[in-house]
N, C-alpha and C positions, 0 to 999 in steps of 0.2 A: 707491526713491522714491515718496511719495505725491504726491496731485495740491496739497496744501496745501505742501508742501516744495517742490515745483517752481516755485510762484508766489512762494514766499519767496527762493527761489534768483533766480528772474527779475528780481524788485523790486532786489535787491542787485545784480545784474549793471547792470543799468541805472542803478541810481543812482551806481556807483562807476566806470564806465567812463570816464565824461570828466571827472570830478572826479579830482584826482592824487593816489589813493590805492590804486591798483591792484584792478581789478574781480577779477581770477584769485585775488589773495590772500586776498581777502574772501571770496570762494566758497569756498575750501580752508578758512578761518578759520569758516564757518558751517557748513559739511559736519562737519568738527571737533568743534564744539559741539554740534549736534544727532543726530551719528552719522549723518548721510546717505551713503549711498555710492553709486557710479556706476563700471560697470567699464567704462567707456571715454570717449570726449571727445565724445560725441554731442549731449549735453546742452550743454556748454561752446560747441561750433561754433554750436548753433542760438542760444543766447541772445546770442553775439556777432553774429550774422547780425542778428538783431532789433533791436540797438544802431544797427548800421550803416544799416539801414533808417530809424531815427530821424535819423541824420546827413543821409541824402537828404533827408527830409521838411523839415527845418531849413535845408540849404543847395542847395534845388531851383533856386533863380534863380541862382546862382553855377554849377553844375554845367551849365543849359542854356545859360549864354552862355560856358564854357568849351568845350561841345560845337559851338557854335554858330561859334565862331572856328576850332576844330579844323578844321571840315568846309568851310571856304572853301578849305584846302588851300594855304595860304600862309603864311609866317612872320609872326606876329603875338605880341601879349602872351598871348593863350590860348595858343597853342601853345607858347611858350615855357613858360607855367607848367605846363602837362601834362607837359611833358619835364622840370621837377624834380620832379614826383609821380613819373613813372616811375624817375628815377634815385632816389629815395627808398625805392623799393620792391624794388630790386635786395639789398640786405643781407638782408631778411626772406624774399626769394625764396630765396637761398642757404640760409638757415638752414631754410627749409621743404622744399626739396629734398634737402639733404644730412644734416640733423640731425634729421628730424623723428622718429625714435625714442627719440632721446636728449631732446628736449624733452617726449615725452609721458612719458616716465620721471620726470622732475621733476616732474611734476603728481602723482606718487605718492609723493613725499617727505613728510615731518615739516613741522609748523609753524617749526621751527626757521631752515628755507631762506626761508619765507616772511618770518619775523620780521628776519632779515639783509638781505634785499631791501628791505623796508619802511623800514630804516635808510639803506640806499642812496639810496632816494626822497628822504627826509626831506635828505639831504645835498645831493643834485641842486638840489633846490627852495630850499634855502639859499644854495647859492652863486648861483643865478640871479638872487636878490633883492640879494644883496650886490654883485654885478660888473655895472658899468653900462656898456658897451660902446657907442660911436656905433651910432645903426640902419644897418642895411646892409638892401640887398635879396637876398632868396633867389636864391644861384645855384646852380651844380653841386656845389662843394664843401660850402657849407653844408646843401644839400638831401641829400646824401650821410650827413653827420656826423647830421644829424635821423634818416636812416633807419638807421643803425647804432645809435642810439638805440631806434628802434622793434624791432629784431631782438633786442638782448639783452633787450628787456623782455619777452620771451616768460616769462621766469622769473617764477614768481607771486611777488608781492609786490612786484615792479619796475613800477611804474606805467607802462601806456604812455603815456597822455597826458601824464602829469607828468615822464617822461624825454624826450618830444620836445618838449614844450613849453620845459621847462627848457634843454635842449642848444640850441634855436632861440634862446632870449632871450641864453644865454652865448656864441652867435655873433654876437649884435647885430641879430638880427632882431625888429621890431616886435611888441609884444605881440598885436594884433589881427590881424596879418598870420601869425605864426606858430601861432595858436589855430587859425586857418583853414585852414592848411595840414595841421596837426597831424589835425584830423578827415577831411580831404580823402583824405590820405593813406591810411588805413587800410580805403577802401571796397574797392578791387580784391583786397587779399590774402585779407581775412575772406571776402567774398563767393565770391572763387575757391575757399577752402577748403570752404564749404560745399556749393557746386556741386561738387567734385570726391569729397566725400563721399557724396554724393545719388546720382551717377552711378556711383560704387563699390559702392553697397550698404551703406555704413557705417549709414545710420538704420534701414535694414529690420533690421540683425543687432544692432542695439542694445538694450542689457539696460532702456533707458529706455522707458516706454508712450508711444504717439503722443500721449494725451491730456495728459499730463505736459509732453512736448515743446511742444506748442500752448499749455498754459497758461504756460509760462515763457517763450516766444517773446512772447505778448500782454503778459506783467508787463514783460518787459525793453526792449519796444517804448514801453510807456507811460512807464516811469518813464525810459527814454533821452531820450525827448522834452524832460522836463522838467529833467533832469541837464544834457543838451547846451547848451540856452538859457541855463541858471543859469551853466554854466562860461563862457560866452562873456562875460556882464557881468562875472563875479567878476575872469577876466583881465584885463578892461579896465580896472575900478575900485577892486580889493582887492589887496592884497598874498597872494603864496600861502605866506607863513611860517605861517600856522595851520596850514596843511595839513602841513607840515614838522613841526611840534610833534605832530600827531595821529598822522602815521606813526612819528615818533620813538616815542611812548608805546604804539602799539599793537605796533611792531615788539619793543620791549622786552618787553612783556607774552608775546607769543608766544615768545620764547626762554626767558624765566624760567619761564613756567606749562606 
C-alpha cells in the first residue's frame, strides 16, 4: 500500500462510516478496483479508530454530560442511558470474543458477499422508511435489538450506521435519538479493539507501514468529522430512501460485475 492509497482508503472510510452505505464494503470495493492489498486488518482498525475520534469531537458535550451523571454515583437519566449503551455492546462483544477469526475470514471474501450485504442494507433502510411506529424511548430490549444489528453489521457491505439506525427506527425510537445512540454505542468496541491490537503487537507486526497508517488515520478523521455532522442533519431532515437506492445499485453491480 502506497501513501496515496492510504489517503484514498482513509477518505473512503471516513465518508462512508456514518452514511448508511457500509464503510467496510466500500473499502473492499476500492481495494478490488485498484488492486490494493493488506495482509491483516491493522489499517481497518486504525481508520475505524479515527472515525470514532471524530464522533468524540462531535458529541463531546454529550459524552461529558453522561460521565458527569455517571460519577454522581446515583441513578439518573445519564446512568440509565449509559446502561442502555452497555446493553447494546453485549452482542458485538460476544462476536468479538468468540467469532473473531471467522469475522476476519469474511473480510477476505469476494465482492459477491459485499454486494449481497448491500442489498440487505437497502432492504433495511427501505423498511425503516415505510414502517412508522409510535415514538418510543430506548429501553433494554430496544438497545439489545440495535446492538444485535451492530454485531451482524461486521459483515462487509452491511452498513453499521444504516443497520443500527434502521433497526432503531423500526423499533419506534425517534430519528434524532437513534442517530445519537448509534454513534455513541460504537465508541467502546472500536477503541477497545484498537487498544487490544496495540498492546498485542498487532500494529508492530502489520504489513502496512507507519506512514500509511498515520495518513490513513488523518484522512479518515477529517472526512469522518464532515460525514458525522452531515448524517445527523440528513437523518433529521431527509429520507434515507436515496441511500437505499444507492446500496441497491452498488450491490447489484458488485454481484454482476
